[in-house]
Backbone as CSV, one residue per row, in Angstrom:
resi,resn,N_x,N_y,N_z,CA_x,CA_y,CA_z,C_x,C_y,C_z
1,MET,5.771,-33.581,0.989,4.673,-33.168,1.869,4.332,-31.709,1.591
2,ARG,3.088,-31.404,1.430,2.640,-30.051,1.121,2.385,-29.297,2.430
3,ILE,3.017,-28.164,2.603,2.843,-27.353,3.806,1.823,-26.249,3.511
4,THR,0.847,-26.130,4.363,-0.172,-25.098,4.159,0.446,-23.723,4.377
5,GLU,-0.196,-22.703,3.801,0.303,-21.334,3.944,0.346,-20.916,5.411
6,ALA,-0.676,-21.321,6.183,-0.732,-20.951,7.593,0.436,-21.577,8.362
7,ARG,0.733,-22.853,8.070,1.827,-23.527,8.760,3.171,-22.935,8.371
8,LEU,3.326,-22.598,7.093,4.560,-21.993,6.618,4.791,-20.649,7.292
9,ARG,3.720,-19.898,7.431,3.808,-18.595,8.088,4.246,-18.771,9.549
10,GLN,3.697,-19.796,10.221,4.039,-20.047,11.619,5.500,-20.449,11.765
11,ILE,5.986,-21.268,10.837,7.388,-21.691,10.877,8.311,-20.480,10.750
12,VAL,7.992,-19.605,9.805,8.823,-18.416,9.599,8.803,-17.523,10.831
13,LEU,7.609,-17.350,11.408,7.494,-16.519,12.607,8.353,-17.070,13.737
14,GLU,8.335,-18.379,13.915,9.118,-18.977,14.992,10.610,-18.762,14.770
15,GLU,11.037,-18.862,13.499,12.448,-18.654,13.203,12.858,-17.215,13.487
16,VAL,12.031,-16.263,13.059,12.344,-14.859,13.293,12.318,-14.550,14.783
17,GLN,11.347,-15.157,15.508,11.252,-14.937,16.944,12.525,-15.368,17.664
18,LEU,13.075,-16.513,17.275,14.287,-17.010,17.927,15.445,-16.040,17.760
19,HIS,15.510,-15.369,16.611,16.590,-14.419,16.364,16.380,-13.104,17.104
20,LEU,15.114,-12.706,17.257,14.838,-11.398,17.847,14.577,-11.420,19.350
21,LEU,14.229,-12.572,19.885,13.819,-12.642,21.284,14.918,-12.149,22.226
22,ASP,16.147,-12.601,22.013,17.247,-12.214,22.885,17.396,-10.696,22.936
23,TYR,17.299,-10.076,21.773,17.469,-8.624,21.680,16.408,-7.867,22.461
24,TYR,15.134,-8.258,22.297,14.058,-7.505,22.939,13.966,-7.767,24.436
25,ILE,14.352,-8.954,24.894,14.364,-9.199,26.338,15.411,-8.309,26.994
26,ASP,16.579,-8.180,26.374,17.606,-7.285,26.910,17.092,-5.850,27.007
27,ILE,16.377,-5.404,25.973,15.843,-4.046,25.977,14.869,-3.848,27.132
28,GLU,13.946,-4.787,27.307,12.929,-4.651,28.347,13.540,-4.699,29.748
29,ILE,14.475,-5.609,29.968,15.092,-5.708,31.285,15.916,-4.466,31.581
30,ALA,16.642,-3.982,30.578,17.424,-2.760,30.776,16.522,-1.583,31.107
31,ARG,15.328,-1.548,30.466,14.391,-0.463,30.760,13.913,-0.529,32.202
32,LEU,13.618,-1.745,32.678,13.179,-1.896,34.059,14.267,-1.477,35.044
33,ILE,15.509,-1.800,34.728,16.606,-1.396,35.595,16.689,0.118,35.659
34,ALA,16.554,0.759,34.484,16.607,2.219,34.440,15.498,2.850,35.268
35,GLU,14.351,2.147,35.355,13.219,2.657,36.129,13.305,2.261,37.598
36,GLY,14.370,1.558,37.988,14.536,1.172,39.371,13.666,0.019,39.795
37,GLU,13.113,-0.721,38.832,12.199,-1.815,39.151,12.926,-3.049,39.682
38,VAL,14.207,-3.193,39.368,14.929,-4.396,39.768,16.183,-4.038,40.556
39,ALA,16.090,-3.014,41.360,17.236,-2.580,42.142,17.659,-3.635,43.153
40,ASP,16.741,-4.561,43.467,17.060,-5.593,44.441,17.900,-6.715,43.844
41,TRP,18.081,-6.709,42.534,18.909,-7.732,41.916,20.378,-7.430,42.218
42,LYS,21.104,-8.384,42.736,22.524,-8.187,43.012,23.313,-8.231,41.711
43,ALA,24.341,-7.426,41.666,25.158,-7.372,40.453,25.725,-8.733,40.093
44,ALA,26.076,-9.495,41.104,26.675,-10.816,40.843,25.691,-11.772,40.210
45,ASP,24.397,-11.560,40.494,23.377,-12.466,39.961,22.813,-12.000,38.620
46,TRP,23.199,-10.791,38.219,22.581,-10.166,37.045,22.680,-11.023,35.786
47,LYS,23.892,-11.432,35.426,24.076,-12.188,34.189,23.387,-13.545,34.257
48,ALA,23.481,-14.200,35.404,22.871,-15.525,35.539,21.355,-15.450,35.439
49,LYS,20.760,-14.455,36.079,19.296,-14.328,36.055,18.806,-13.989,34.651
50,LYS,19.536,-13.096,34.003,19.135,-12.711,32.657,19.233,-13.898,31.700
51,LYS,20.307,-14.677,31.818,20.475,-15.842,30.960,19.379,-16.869,31.206
52,LYS,19.047,-17.092,32.470,18.006,-18.062,32.796,16.660,-17.616,32.243
53,MET,16.400,-16.329,32.355,15.139,-15.781,31.836,15.049,-15.981,30.325
54,ARG,16.180,-15.729,29.638,16.206,-15.867,28.188,16.047,-17.325,27.762
55,ASP,16.745,-18.212,28.458,16.672,-19.628,28.113,15.261,-20.182,28.278
56,ILE,14.585,-19.753,29.345,13.209,-20.215,29.558,12.299,-19.707,28.452
57,ALA,12.520,-18.447,28.017,11.694,-17.857,26.954,11.860,-18.613,25.647
58,ILE,13.113,-18.917,25.291,13.364,-19.640,24.049,12.817,-21.055,24.131
59,GLY,12.944,-21.677,25.270,12.363,-23.008,25.453,10.864,-22.976,25.354
60,GLY,10.270,-21.896,25.834,8.814,-21.752,25.741,8.351,-21.650,24.314
61,LEU,9.166,-21.027,23.455,8.798,-20.933,22.045,8.711,-22.315,21.411
62,ALA,9.637,-23.190,21.799,9.693,-24.515,21.176,8.442,-25.329,21.455
63,VAL,7.821,-25.098,22.597,6.614,-25.860,22.937,5.382,-24.991,22.857
64,THR,5.541,-23.799,22.225,4.455,-22.824,22.061,3.813,-22.464,23.387
65,ALA,4.622,-22.418,24.464,4.094,-22.000,25.763,4.018,-20.494,25.813
66,PRO,3.098,-19.908,26.600,3.014,-18.462,26.733,4.324,-17.910,27.270
67,LEU,4.845,-16.861,26.630,6.122,-16.306,27.058,6.038,-15.689,28.450
68,GLY,4.862,-15.247,28.848,4.734,-14.627,30.164,5.050,-15.595,31.278
69,ALA,4.919,-16.895,31.054,5.134,-17.880,32.103,6.585,-17.930,32.556
70,LEU,7.513,-17.505,31.714,8.910,-17.589,32.084,9.218,-16.747,33.317
71,ALA,8.587,-15.594,33.436,8.908,-14.725,34.556,8.278,-15.218,35.840
72,TYR,7.081,-15.792,35.725,6.443,-16.292,36.927,7.251,-17.428,37.547
73,SER,7.972,-18.211,36.692,8.815,-19.256,37.248,9.956,-18.649,38.052
74,GLN,10.277,-17.399,37.818,11.294,-16.682,38.576,10.696,-16.025,39.818
75,GLY,9.395,-16.065,39.920,8.741,-15.403,41.035,8.782,-13.902,40.918
76,GLN,8.895,-13.412,39.701,8.998,-11.966,39.484,7.837,-11.523,38.600
77,HIS,6.793,-11.012,39.225,5.610,-10.600,38.468,5.945,-9.504,37.463
78,ASP,6.727,-8.531,37.903,7.071,-7.427,37.009,7.899,-7.906,35.832
79,LYS,8.748,-8.899,36.086,9.541,-9.432,34.988,8.656,-10.164,33.980
80,GLY,7.557,-10.746,34.474,6.617,-11.413,33.581,5.965,-10.425,32.630
81,LEU,5.581,-9.262,33.170,4.997,-8.229,32.314,6.017,-7.746,31.287
82,ALA,7.267,-7.618,31.726,8.320,-7.183,30.801,8.481,-8.194,29.677
83,ALA,8.474,-9.483,30.035,8.626,-10.523,29.015,7.451,-10.534,28.058
84,ASP,6.237,-10.294,28.595,5.058,-10.231,27.733,5.184,-9.097,26.731
85,ARG,5.635,-7.956,27.235,5.801,-6.811,26.336,6.866,-7.107,25.285
86,ALA,7.956,-7.730,25.743,9.020,-8.075,24.795,8.517,-9.046,23.738
87,ALA,7.717,-10.025,24.164,7.189,-11.015,23.220,6.231,-10.376,22.233
88,ASP,5.367,-9.482,22.725,4.420,-8.801,21.835,5.165,-7.947,20.818
89,HIS,6.153,-7.224,21.319,6.936,-6.370,20.431,7.661,-7.213,19.389
90,GLN,8.252,-8.290,19.859,8.993,-9.182,18.981,8.089,-9.819,17.928
91,ARG,6.894,-10.215,18.352,5.944,-10.843,17.432,5.527,-9.857,16.346
92,LEU,5.303,-8.598,16.759,4.923,-7.568,15.800,6.048,-7.320,14.806
93,GLN,7.272,-7.235,15.319,8.413,-7.012,14.434,8.606,-8.181,13.479
94,ALA,8.370,-9.387,13.965,8.491,-10.572,13.105,7.472,-10.524,11.977
95,GLU,6.233,-10.165,12.311,5.172,-10.054,11.303,5.556,-9.051,10.227
96,LYS,6.177,-7.955,10.623,6.508,-6.889,9.687,7.608,-7.281,8.716
97,GLN,8.328,-8.339,9.009,9.389,-8.783,8.113,8.878,-9.686,6.989
98,LEU,7.619,-10.117,7.068,7.082,-11.053,6.087,6.615,-10.337,4.828
99,SER,6.729,-11.007,3.709,6.289,-10.433,2.439,4.790,-10.144,2.458
100,GLY,4.038,-10.948,3.209,2.598,-10.713,3.294,2.264,-9.377,3.912
101,HIS,3.136,-8.881,4.777,2.897,-7.565,5.386,3.014,-6.467,4.339
102,ALA,3.944,-6.614,3.405,4.077,-5.639,2.317,2.814,-5.623,1.467
103,SER,2.276,-6.818,1.198,1.024,-6.918,0.437,-0.116,-6.215,1.170
104,GLU,-0.194,-6.422,2.472,-1.256,-5.798,3.266,-1.138,-4.279,3.263
105,GLU,0.095,-3.773,3.279,0.298,-2.320,3.251,-0.222,-1.721,1.947
106,VAL,0.075,-2.364,0.835,-0.388,-1.845,-0.458,-1.910,-1.930,-0.543
107,GLN,-2.485,-3.031,-0.062,-3.941,-3.162,-0.072,-4.585,-2.058,0.749
108,GLY,-3.957,-1.703,1.867,-4.483,-0.621,2.687,-4.478,0.703,1.939
109,LEU,-3.436,0.957,1.165,-3.367,2.182,0.373,-4.436,2.197,-0.711
110,LEU,-4.679,1.052,-1.317,-5.664,0.978,-2.398,-7.094,1.178,-1.894
111,LYS,-7.333,0.898,-0.614,-8.677,1.057,-0.062,-9.042,2.520,0.170
112,SER,-8.052,3.394,0.185,-8.300,4.814,0.447,-8.439,5.577,-0.865
113,ASN,-9.679,5.683,-1.358,-9.906,6.377,-2.629,-9.528,7.850,-2.567
114,ALA,-9.537,8.421,-1.363,-9.271,9.851,-1.229,-7.890,10.229,-1.757
115,GLN,-6.917,9.316,-1.672,-5.575,9.674,-2.123,-5.446,9.645,-3.644
116,PHE,-6.490,9.201,-4.331,-6.480,9.217,-5.796,-7.355,10.335,-6.356
117,MET,-7.735,11.263,-5.481,-8.526,12.409,-5.917,-7.671,13.347,-6.768
118,TRP,-8.282,13.908,-7.797,-7.595,14.897,-8.622,-8.607,15.545,-9.548
119,SER,-8.225,16.594,-10.223,-9.110,17.284,-11.147,-8.326,17.667,-12.389
120,LEU,-9.009,17.696,-13.517,-8.367,18.132,-14.753,-8.185,19.643,-14.781
121,ASP,-8.882,20.324,-13.870,-8.785,21.777,-13.773,-7.865,22.124,-12.607
122,SER,-6.744,22.762,-12.882,-5.785,23.095,-11.830,-6.340,24.112,-10.840
123,ASP,-7.364,24.847,-11.241,-7.951,25.850,-10.360,-9.274,25.377,-9.777
124,ALA,-9.489,24.049,-9.765,-10.783,23.518,-9.320,-11.072,23.819,-7.866
125,HIS,-10.015,24.027,-7.072,-10.222,24.278,-5.653,-10.639,25.717,-5.377
126,LYS,-10.594,26.568,-6.401,-10.931,27.976,-6.224,-12.395,28.235,-6.569
127,GLY,-12.944,29.289,-5.991,-14.314,29.680,-6.322,-15.354,28.837,-5.633
128,SER,-16.609,29.021,-6.010,-17.730,28.323,-5.388,-18.415,27.428,-6.398
129,VAL,-19.117,26.433,-5.906,-19.763,25.478,-6.788,-20.922,26.101,-7.559
130,GLU,-21.453,27.221,-7.056,-22.584,27.844,-7.750,-22.174,28.441,-9.094
131,GLY,-20.885,28.720,-9.255,-20.430,29.279,-10.515,-20.578,30.785,-10.572
132,GLU,-20.282,31.338,-11.725,-20.343,32.778,-11.926,-21.422,33.113,-12.952
133,PRO,-21.975,34.303,-12.880,-22.998,34.701,-13.861,-22.474,34.565,-15.288
134,GLY,-23.305,33.965,-16.139,-22.934,33.823,-17.536,-22.081,32.613,-17.855
135,VAL,-21.699,31.832,-16.817,-20.875,30.647,-17.031,-21.756,29.407,-16.987
136,ASP,-21.554,28.493,-17.942,-22.343,27.262,-18.010,-22.228,26.487,-16.697
137,PHE,-23.355,26.189,-16.087,-23.358,25.506,-14.780,-22.710,24.131,-14.877
138,GLN,-22.951,23.412,-15.971,-22.382,22.072,-16.115,-20.859,22.127,-16.112
139,LYS,-20.283,23.147,-16.756,-18.835,23.273,-16.757,-18.314,23.601,-15.361
140,THR,-19.058,24.400,-14.638,-18.658,24.765,-13.284,-18.658,23.545,-12.381
141,VAL,-19.718,22.731,-12.464,-19.795,21.515,-11.654,-18.655,20.569,-12.016
142,GLY,-18.378,20.431,-13.302,-17.310,19.541,-13.738,-15.964,19.940,-13.171
143,ALA,-15.746,21.245,-13.014,-14.470,21.722,-12.494,-14.330,21.513,-10.999
144,ARG,-15.451,21.266,-10.303,-15.406,21.122,-8.851,-15.379,19.658,-8.418
145,GLN,-15.296,18.756,-9.378,-15.333,17.334,-9.032,-14.036,16.899,-8.356
146,ASN,-14.152,15.902,-7.480,-12.972,15.324,-6.854,-12.245,14.387,-7.799
147,PHE,-12.966,13.895,-8.813,-12.395,13.018,-9.830,-12.978,13.439,-11.186
148,PRO,-12.240,13.292,-12.288,-12.853,13.479,-13.610,-14.042,12.528,-13.733
149,LEU,-15.162,13.039,-14.209,-16.421,12.294,-14.167,-17.112,12.302,-15.522
150,PHE,-17.706,11.163,-15.875,-18.554,11.103,-17.066,-19.633,10.057,-16.823
151,LEU,-20.601,9.985,-17.710,-21.700,9.036,-17.568,-21.608,7.945,-18.626
152,ASP,-21.927,6.730,-18.220,-22.000,5.597,-19.133,-23.321,4.879,-18.865
153,TYR,-23.971,4.428,-19.911,-25.303,3.833,-19.739,-25.261,2.577,-18.873
154,MET,-24.268,1.753,-19.043,-24.167,0.528,-18.261,-23.386,0.744,-16.952
155,GLY,-22.381,1.588,-16.997,-21.535,1.793,-15.824,-22.024,2.845,-14.864
156,GLY,-22.965,3.682,-15.321,-23.461,4.758,-14.469,-22.466,5.902,-14.396
157,ALA,-22.548,6.679,-13.318,-21.584,7.757,-13.103,-20.210,7.124,-12.912
158,THR,-19.249,7.524,-13.729,-17.938,6.884,-13.740,-16.859,7.902,-13.385
159,GLN,-16.123,7.608,-12.318,-15.056,8.486,-11.859,-13.707,7.887,-12.224
160,MET,-12.800,8.741,-12.669,-11.468,8.286,-13.051,-10.461,8.641,-11.962
161,PHE,-9.826,7.613,-11.404,-8.815,7.827,-10.380,-7.544,8.401,-11.008
162,SER,-6.725,9.032,-10.184,-5.428,9.518,-10.651,-4.510,8.331,-10.953
163,GLY,-3.444,8.593,-11.694,-2.558,7.529,-12.151,-1.888,6.727,-11.053
164,GLU,-1.777,7.304,-9.863,-1.137,6.586,-8.765,-1.833,5.261,-8.473
165,ARG,-3.134,5.211,-8.722,-3.890,3.981,-8.479,-3.359,2.827,-9.334
166,GLY,-3.137,3.080,-10.605,-2.653,2.033,-11.497,-1.266,1.534,-11.120
167,VAL,-0.419,2.437,-10.618,0.919,2.039,-10.194,0.836,1.117,-8.975
168,LEU,0.015,1.489,-7.991,-0.117,0.672,-6.778,-0.767,-0.677,-7.087
169,GLN,-1.688,-0.701,-8.056,-2.321,-1.951,-8.426,-1.287,-2.925,-9.009
170,LYS,-0.388,-2.408,-9.827,0.678,-3.268,-10.375,1.614,-3.732,-9.259
171,LEU,1.954,-2.827,-8.358,2.844,-3.191,-7.247,2.241,-4.320,-6.425
172,LEU,0.945,-4.236,-6.160,0.279,-5.294,-5.395,0.344,-6.621,-6.136
173,ARG,0.047,-6.617,-7.426,0.074,-7.854,-8.199,1.474,-8.455,-8.250
174,ASP,2.486,-7.599,-8.385,3.864,-8.092,-8.430,4.247,-8.764,-7.114
175,ILE,3.872,-8.151,-6.004,4.185,-8.723,-4.691,3.434,-10.036,-4.486
176,GLN,2.150,-10.050,-4.826,1.347,-11.256,-4.632,1.834,-12.408,-5.515
177,ASN,2.288,-12.100,-6.715,2.826,-13.140,-7.592,4.082,-13.779,-6.990
178,GLN,4.912,-12.964,-6.366,6.130,-13.500,-5.747,5.814,-14.302,-4.491
179,ILE,4.803,-13.861,-3.737,4.379,-14.628,-2.561,3.869,-15.995,-2.998
180,ALA,3.103,-16.027,-4.085,2.570,-17.296,-4.593,3.679,-18.245,-5.032
181,LYS,4.837,-17.694,-5.387,5.970,-18.515,-5.811,6.873,-18.908,-4.641
182,GLY,6.481,-18.491,-3.422,7.227,-18.930,-2.249,8.106,-17.903,-1.581
183,VAL,8.066,-16.646,-2.034,8.872,-15.608,-1.378,8.229,-15.277,-0.031
184,ILE,8.990,-15.420,1.040,8.434,-15.289,2.385,8.798,-13.958,3.039
185,MET,10.019,-13.507,2.872,10.480,-12.320,3.572,10.427,-11.092,2.669
186,LYS,10.181,-9.931,3.278,10.166,-8.677,2.535,11.487,-8.435,1.811
187,SER,12.554,-8.749,2.483,13.884,-8.489,1.931,14.166,-9.279,0.657
188,GLU,13.371,-10.337,0.400,13.570,-11.172,-0.778,12.706,-10.724,-1.964
189,LEU,11.804,-9.781,-1.736,10.948,-9.298,-2.819,11.769,-8.483,-3.822
190,LYS,11.375,-8.561,-5.089,12.063,-7.828,-6.149,11.066,-6.915,-6.871
191,PRO,11.512,-5.758,-7.366,10.607,-4.897,-8.142,10.115,-5.629,-9.388
192,GLY,8.906,-5.328,-9.793,8.335,-5.960,-10.979,8.643,-5.217,-12.259
193,ILE,9.511,-4.207,-12.192,9.934,-3.483,-13.387,11.462,-3.429,-13.400
194,PRO,12.090,-3.493,-14.574,13.555,-3.374,-14.634,13.988,-1.972,-14.210
195,LEU,15.037,-1.876,-13.436,15.517,-0.562,-13.010,15.945,0.290,-14.203
196,SER,16.305,-0.369,-15.291,16.726,0.362,-16.492,15.577,1.145,-17.117
197,THR,14.327,0.812,-16.758,13.169,1.511,-17.328,12.725,2.695,-16.475
198,VAL,13.339,2.862,-15.310,12.950,3.959,-14.420,13.504,5.265,-14.982
199,ARG,12.628,6.220,-15.198,13.033,7.488,-15.812,12.087,8.590,-15.376
200,GLY,12.483,9.815,-15.612,11.643,10.958,-15.293,10.484,11.082,-16.254
201,PRO,9.483,11.918,-15.923,8.302,12.064,-16.791,8.630,12.765,-18.107
202,ASP,7.892,12.377,-19.154,8.027,13.020,-20.468,7.016,14.142,-20.633
203,VAL,5.970,14.117,-19.807,4.877,15.087,-19.923,4.630,15.700,-18.549
204,THR,4.531,17.015,-18.475,4.254,17.663,-17.190,2.830,17.351,-16.740
205,ALA,2.583,17.492,-15.462,1.246,17.223,-14.925,0.208,18.133,-15.572
206,GLU,0.552,19.383,-15.797,-0.398,20.323,-16.397,-0.716,19.949,-17.839
207,GLN,0.302,19.555,-18.599,0.062,19.143,-19.986,-0.761,17.868,-20.024
208,TYR,-0.451,16.951,-19.130,-1.191,15.686,-19.018,-2.672,15.942,-18.746
209,LYS,-2.962,16.845,-17.824,-4.352,17.175,-17.494,-5.064,17.801,-18.693
210,SER,-4.368,18.675,-19.378,-4.999,19.381,-20.502,-5.286,18.450,-21.674
211,GLU,-4.526,17.368,-21.816,-4.700,16.454,-22.947,-5.480,15.199,-22.587
212,TYR,-5.801,15.007,-21.298,-6.376,13.765,-20.808,-7.670,13.375,-21.524
213,LYS,-8.625,14.298,-21.597,-9.933,13.963,-22.176,-9.818,13.623,-23.659
214,GLU,-9.031,14.385,-24.370,-8.871,14.110,-25.802,-8.095,12.816,-26.021
215,MET,-7.052,12.581,-25.209,-6.209,11.399,-25.365,-7.007,10.112,-25.193
216,TYR,-7.937,10.111,-24.224,-8.722,8.913,-23.924,-10.173,8.994,-24.399
217,SER,-10.479,9.977,-25.228,-11.851,10.150,-25.755,-12.879,10.172,-24.624
218,MET,-12.557,10.863,-23.562,-13.466,10.955,-22.417,-14.548,11.996,-22.690
219,PRO,-15.829,11.603,-22.610,-16.908,12.555,-22.901,-17.089,13.571,-21.776
220,ASP,-17.693,14.686,-22.108,-18.026,15.682,-21.087,-19.096,15.128,-20.165
221,PHE,-19.058,15.585,-18.930,-20.098,15.205,-17.980,-21.323,16.083,-18.216
222,ASN,-22.455,15.430,-18.488,-23.700,16.167,-18.708,-24.838,15.370,-18.085
223,PRO,-25.300,15.760,-16.881,-26.346,14.995,-16.189,-27.672,14.973,-16.923
224,ALA,-27.844,15.836,-17.943,-29.104,15.859,-18.690,-29.162,14.730,-19.719
225,LYS,-28.016,14.165,-20.029,-27.980,13.076,-21.010,-27.979,11.736,-20.282
226,VAL,-29.039,10.965,-20.443,-29.174,9.713,-19.700,-29.577,8.521,-20.574
227,SER,-29.950,8.768,-21.816,-30.431,7.671,-22.657,-29.278,6.841,-23.203
228,LYS,-29.613,5.636,-23.636,-28.606,4.729,-24.199,-27.978,5.331,-25.439
229,GLU,-28.779,6.028,-26.220,-28.264,6.641,-27.444,-27.249,7.737,-27.137
230,GLU,-27.447,8.412,-25.992,-26.593,9.552,-25.660,-25.310,9.145,-24.921
231,ILE,-25.409,8.160,-24.036,-24.231,7.832,-23.209,-23.817,6.361,-23.288
232,GLY,-24.489,5.598,-24.151,-24.136,4.180,-24.283,-22.752,3.986,-24.879
233,GLY,-21.974,3.091,-24.299,-20.664,2.747,-24.842,-19.551,3.727,-24.549
234,ASN,-19.756,4.658,-23.631,-18.709,5.639,-23.342,-17.454,4.981,-22.750
235,ILE,-17.651,4.007,-21.865,-16.502,3.298,-21.292,-15.742,2.558,-22.385
236,ASP,-16.473,1.913,-23.286,-15.833,1.173,-24.379,-15.037,2.102,-25.288
237,LYS,-15.569,3.304,-25.531,-14.858,4.263,-26.380,-13.539,4.685,-25.736
238,MET,-13.572,4.910,-24.410,-12.342,5.278,-23.709,-11.330,4.128,-23.735
239,GLN,-11.834,2.914,-23.538,-10.939,1.764,-23.547,-10.294,1.591,-24.918
240,SER,-11.063,1.780,-25.953,-10.542,1.659,-27.311,-9.439,2.683,-27.559
241,ALA,-9.646,3.916,-27.100,-8.638,4.966,-27.277,-7.369,4.636,-26.498
242,ALA,-7.542,4.100,-25.283,-6.382,3.758,-24.449,-5.572,2.629,-25.074
243,LEU,-6.259,1.625,-25.632,-5.570,0.489,-26.243,-4.851,0.884,-27.533
244,GLN,-5.290,1.950,-28.172,-4.574,2.466,-29.330,-3.206,3.000,-28.903
245,ILE,-3.133,3.517,-27.681,-1.875,4.060,-27.156,-0.990,2.940,-26.623
246,SER,-1.600,2.004,-25.903,-0.852,0.908,-25.277,-1.623,-0.391,-25.426
247,PRO,-1.397,-1.140,-26.495,-2.148,-2.389,-26.731,-1.996,-3.426,-25.622
248,LYS,-0.904,-3.375,-24.860,-0.684,-4.371,-23.809,-1.408,-4.030,-22.507
249,GLY,-1.948,-2.862,-22.406,-2.656,-2.487,-21.185,-3.327,-1.141,-21.331
250,GLY,-4.649,-1.125,-21.250,-5.375,0.128,-21.399,-5.867,0.641,-20.066
251,LEU,-7.205,0.717,-19.947,-7.846,1.174,-18.712,-8.487,-0.015,-18.005
252,GLU,-8.667,0.094,-16.723,-9.414,-0.902,-15.963,-10.561,-0.198,-15.250
253,PHE,-11.718,-0.862,-15.213,-12.904,-0.282,-14.594,-13.461,-1.236,-13.547
254,ILE,-13.931,-0.661,-12.453,-14.546,-1.409,-11.367,-15.940,-0.841,-11.144
255,LYS,-16.942,-1.709,-11.120,-18.304,-1.242,-10.872,-18.710,-1.591,-9.448
256,ALA,-19.224,-0.601,-8.718,-19.637,-0.818,-7.329,-20.698,0.198,-6.938
257,GLY,-21.777,-0.304,-6.355,-22.814,0.582,-5.837,-23.476,1.476,-6.866
258,GLY,-23.724,0.948,-8.064,-24.430,1.737,-9.067,-23.560,2.723,-9.824
259,ARG,-22.269,2.759,-9.521,-21.366,3.637,-10.261,-20.085,2.881,-10.587
260,SER,-19.226,3.498,-11.362,-17.994,2.832,-11.772,-16.785,3.712,-11.479
261,TYR,-15.655,3.050,-11.381,-14.387,3.735,-11.145,-13.377,3.205,-12.158
262,GLY,-12.619,4.087,-12.742,-11.640,3.681,-13.737,-10.253,4.193,-13.409
263,TYR,-9.258,3.544,-13.961,-7.887,4.013,-13.788,-7.019,3.443,-14.906
264,GLU,-5.915,4.099,-15.153,-4.967,3.655,-16.178,-4.107,2.522,-15.624
265,THR,-3.880,1.492,-16.440,-2.966,0.429,-16.031,-1.538,0.972,-16.042
266,TYR,-0.648,0.245,-15.381,0.744,0.696,-15.363,1.324,0.710,-16.777
267,GLN,0.961,-0.285,-17.597,1.497,-0.340,-18.957,1.129,0.919,-19.744
268,LEU,-0.113,1.363,-19.584,-0.562,2.580,-20.266,0.168,3.801,-19.715
269,LEU,0.251,3.867,-18.393,0.922,5.008,-17.766,2.384,5.088,-18.180
270,ASP,3.050,3.948,-18.247,4.461,3.941,-18.598,4.673,4.348,-20.048
271,THR,3.676,4.073,-20.891,3.766,4.489,-22.295,3.605,6.001,-22.425
272,VAL,2.595,6.545,-21.766,2.369,7.997,-21.798,3.448,8.711,-20.987
273,ASN,3.829,8.104,-19.862,4.874,8.594,-18.960,4.656,10.037,-18.508
274,PRO,3.494,10.315,-17.900,3.243,11.671,-17.418,3.809,11.893,-16.018
275,GLU,3.884,13.115,-15.617,4.126,13.451,-14.215,2.811,13.202,-13.479
276,LEU,2.807,12.268,-12.547,1.570,11.925,-11.847,1.054,13.133,-11.060
277,PRO,-0.253,13.370,-11.077,-0.805,14.612,-10.514,-0.596,14.795,-9.020
278,ASN,-0.515,13.707,-8.264,-0.340,13.835,-6.814,1.094,13.551,-6.378
279,ALA,1.705,12.529,-6.935,3.066,12.154,-6.546,4.122,13.096,-7.121
280,LYS,3.792,13.763,-8.228,4.711,14.690,-8.892,6.000,14.001,-9.346
281,MET,5.849,12.788,-9.860,6.967,12.051,-10.441,6.406,11.105,-11.486
282,SER,7.276,10.451,-12.231,6.814,9.541,-13.280,6.250,8.265,-12.667
283,PRO,5.483,7.473,-13.443,4.963,6.201,-12.929,6.065,5.252,-12.460
284,SER,7.162,5.150,-13.213,8.230,4.229,-12.825,8.942,4.710,-11.565
285,GLN,9.134,6.006,-11.431,9.753,6.549,-10.219,8.864,6.307,-9.003
286,TYR,7.573,6.487,-9.184,6.632,6.278,-8.082,6.575,4.803,-7.695
287,TYR,6.651,3.928,-8.675,6.637,2.488,-8.399,7.806,2.122,-7.482
288,ILE,9.012,2.567,-7.829,10.183,2.225,-7.029,10.094,2.865,-5.646
289,GLN,9.599,4.076,-5.590,9.451,4.730,-4.283,8.544,3.935,-3.369
290,MET,7.385,3.503,-3.901,6.419,2.768,-3.083,6.904,1.354,-2.791
291,PHE,7.629,0.741,-3.728,8.208,-0.575,-3.471,9.149,-0.505,-2.274
292,ASN,10.024,0.487,-2.269,10.948,0.654,-1.148,10.214,0.944,0.154
293,GLN,9.149,1.707,0.056,8.405,2.083,1.265,7.772,0.875,1.943
294,VAL,7.178,-0.021,1.167,6.467,-1.152,1.771,7.368,-2.359,2.054
295,THR,8.554,-2.380,1.458,9.453,-3.518,1.704,10.612,-3.157,2.620
296,GLY,10.813,-1.865,2.866,11.940,-1.452,3.697,13.278,-1.555,2.991
297,GLN,13.242,-1.684,1.684,14.481,-1.769,0.912,14.925,-0.386,0.434
298,ASN,16.032,-0.342,-0.241,16.582,0.924,-0.711,17.086,0.790,-2.144
299,ILE,16.244,0.190,-2.965,16.630,-0.103,-4.349,16.618,1.159,-5.195
300,GLY,17.602,1.279,-6.066,17.648,2.391,-7.000,18.169,3.683,-6.414
301,LYS,18.749,3.619,-5.200,19.267,4.848,-4.566,20.762,4.737,-4.350
């Protein structure tokens, strides 16, 4: 019998709920006692009432009844609110244990382009965009960009994300591939790179920035050049240069809203092995760091 993804997710949630429910009900009831909300409960009845409350909650899970109903059967409105809070908290914690939650976390990071901002000029944050007398305006504008920028006839204005983007993209694919194979819990996820390949950077961030344009044949940004003869095939030229360095993975480009965005694949980054401009560590080190962050594991430490 084939189980749908939604049903499988529900089964896992119910199993996790059964393990966590007892713990969170104890927390909520203890909190109410500390606040003086249940001072009328006799000490002799304490264990029996708590057990009955817990048993009703677990029974409610089996028939998918609202957890809040357990307290009303006790005639304790405040206890019902406590149980609701415990159930909500428990449900949230259960969701966070699923491998799908790790995937969602990485997707959330990938949606924030601002964290992939960088410049090839280490002093780009200094000075004004107007430039200085006698300095080429185009060079001044290029130094003030949030991303390295060039023009392509088909791709339009093309911005290059920092290397962290390519690492997170691989992490997402690795997690999604394992989910597709049936991995349900975060704790069961495995890194998509061998730990033996994790190493420090071979190239400093400053050296990487200084060699970036030449390494990938990235053209200068010049808004005056717009014809096919002048800017046609610029993306293809960069891709060709990248594949010369790493035939198994070059650059990836995304076109959206009349412009394009590019980034290095993990395979390319691992071959060049630079110090990433924002993370200040190698691609493999950053991969393991982010894997641990989204899965709650402690691999490689």
